[in-house]
C-alpha positions in Angstrom: 93.6 -13.7 -27.7 92.6 -13.4 -24.1 89.4 -14.9 -22.5 87.2 -11.8 -23.0 87.8 -11.6 -26.7 87.0 -15.3 -27.1 83.7 -15.0 -25.1 82.7 -12.1 -27.3 83.6 -14.2 -30.5 81.6 -17.2 -29.2 78.6 -14.9 -28.5 78.8 -13.4 -31.8 78.9 -16.6 -33.6 76.0 -17.9 -31.4 74.0 -14.9 -32.5 74.9 -15.3 -36.0 73.9 -19.0 -35.9 70.6 -18.1 -34.1 70.0 -15.4 -36.8 70.3 -17.8 -39.8 68.2 -20.6 -37.9 65.5 -17.9 -37.5 65.8 -16.9 -41.2 65.4 -20.6 -42.3 62.4 -21.2 -40.0 60.6 -18.2 -41.3 61.5 -19.3 -44.9 60.3 -22.7 -44.3 57.0 -21.4 -42.7 56.4 -19.0 -45.6 57.1 -21.6 -48.1 54.6 -24.2 -46.6 52.0 -21.5 -46.4 52.7 -20.9 -50.1 52.5 -24.5 -51.1 49.3 -24.9 -49.0 47.7 -22.0 -50.8 48.5 -23.4 -54.2 47.0 -26.8 -53.0 43.8 -25.3 -51.5 43.2 -21.9 -52.7 39.7 -21.8 -51.3 40.7 -22.6 -47.5 39.3 -19.3 -46.4 35.8 -20.4 -47.3 35.6 -22.3 -44.0 35.4 -19.0 -42.1 32.2 -17.9 -44.1 28.9 -17.8 -42.1 26.6 -20.7 -43.3 23.4 -19.5 -44.5 24.5 -15.9 -45.6 23.9 -16.9 -49.2 25.6 -15.0 -52.0 27.9 -16.6 -54.9 30.7 -18.9 -53.8 33.5 -18.4 -56.3 36.1 -21.2 -56.2 39.5 -21.1 -57.9 41.2 -24.2 -59.2 44.1 -25.4 -57.5 47.8 -26.0 -59.0 46.5 -29.4 -60.2 43.5 -28.2 -61.8 40.9 -29.3 -59.3 38.5 -27.4 -57.2 39.4 -27.9 -53.7 37.8 -26.0 -50.9 37.4 -26.2 -47.2 33.8 -26.3 -45.8 32.0 -27.9 -43.0 30.1 -31.3 -42.3 27.8 -30.9 -39.2 29.8 -27.7 -38.1 33.4 -29.5 -38.4 35.7 -28.1 -40.9 36.4 -30.6 -43.7 38.4 -30.1 -47.0 36.4 -31.0 -50.0 37.4 -32.0 -53.5 34.4 -31.0 -55.6 33.4 -33.8 -58.0 30.6 -33.3 -60.3 30.9 -37.0 -61.4 30.2 -38.2 -57.9 26.7 -39.0 -56.9 27.1 -38.6 -53.1 29.2 -36.7 -50.8 31.7 -39.5 -50.1 33.9 -39.7 -46.8 36.3 -42.1 -45.5 35.5 -44.6 -42.8 37.9 -42.7 -40.3 36.4 -39.2 -41.2 32.9 -40.5 -40.8 33.8 -41.8 -37.4 35.4 -38.4 -36.6 32.2 -36.6 -37.7 29.9 -39.2 -35.8 28.1 -40.2 -39.2 26.1 -43.3 -38.8 26.5 -46.1 -41.2 23.3 -46.8 -43.1 22.4 -49.8 -45.4 25.4 -51.4 -47.3 25.7 -50.3 -51.0 28.0 -51.0 -53.9 29.5 -47.8 -55.5 31.3 -47.5 -59.0 34.4 -45.4 -58.4 37.6 -44.6 -60.4 39.0 -47.4 -58.6 36.3 -49.8 -59.7 33.3 -51.2 -57.6 33.6 -50.8 -53.9 31.2 -51.7 -51.0 30.5 -48.9 -48.6 27.5 -47.5 -46.6 24.8 -44.9 -47.2 24.4 -42.1 -44.8 22.5 -39.1 -44.1 24.3 -35.9 -43.2 22.5 -33.2 -41.2 24.3 -30.1 -42.6 26.9 -29.3 -45.2 28.2 -25.8 -46.0 30.5 -24.3 -48.3 31.3 -20.6 -48.0 27.9 -18.9 -47.3 25.8 -21.8 -48.9 24.4 -24.5 -46.6 22.0 -27.3 -46.8 20.4 -30.1 -44.8 19.9 -33.7 -45.2 22.5 -34.4 -47.6 22.9 -38.1 -48.8 26.3 -39.5 -48.4 28.4 -42.5 -48.7 30.9 -44.0 -46.4 33.7 -45.6 -48.3 36.2 -47.7 -46.2 38.6 -47.7 -49.3 39.2 -43.9 -49.0 41.8 -42.6 -46.9 42.6 -39.3 -45.4 40.5 -36.5 -44.0 39.3 -35.1 -47.5 35.7 -35.7 -48.8 34.4 -35.8 -52.2 31.8 -33.3 -52.6 29.4 -34.8 -55.1 26.1 -33.9 -56.6 23.9 -34.8 -53.6 25.1 -31.3 -52.5 26.1 -29.6 -55.7 22.7 -30.1 -57.4 21.0 -27.9 -55.0 22.8 -24.9 -56.3 23.4 -23.3 -59.8 26.8 -24.2 -61.1 28.9 -22.2 -63.5 32.4 -23.1 -64.6 34.4 -20.6 -66.6 38.1 -20.9 -67.1 39.8 -21.4 -63.6 36.6 -20.4 -61.6 33.6 -22.5 -60.6 30.7 -20.3 -59.2 27.9 -21.9 -56.9 24.9 -19.8 -56.2 21.4 -20.6 -54.8 19.1 -21.4 -57.4 17.1 -18.5 -59.0 13.5 -18.7 -58.1 10.9 -17.9 -60.9 9.1 -14.4 -60.6 5.4 -14.9 -59.7 
């Protein structure tokens, strides 16, 4: 084998290696997106225009929870909808990132027992086309991560219907006068 044949062979092997690395990278990127879609099937709601109204239909994730991406004071936040939570609860780190002010200290009963945190008032919360102002919230130093529990201080402002794997939120129906 002369020098030209070896150079062609090395180039061919390099191209084959590059091809397989590209196939693996695209496969990993696709699989990550697939897993993310299963974890948060409602991530697209962050792109909805707040205040445009209409029903917001949420799908359960692979774990059976309703997870969706919405906004707090215009910033994207991943919510875990929790009809058993009184307030919209955020971690101390997320509260700092969002610029939420700590109010008076309070004790909260959580799944992990009684914890001390702080009350706060959130200017605007939106999910899909639904938005509301002056939402009571809690800052829980025991929480971690950038996800927030979206409790009844937001949810009770809307009609909620759960059927199978869907939760529908809609603006309350006003009585006809």
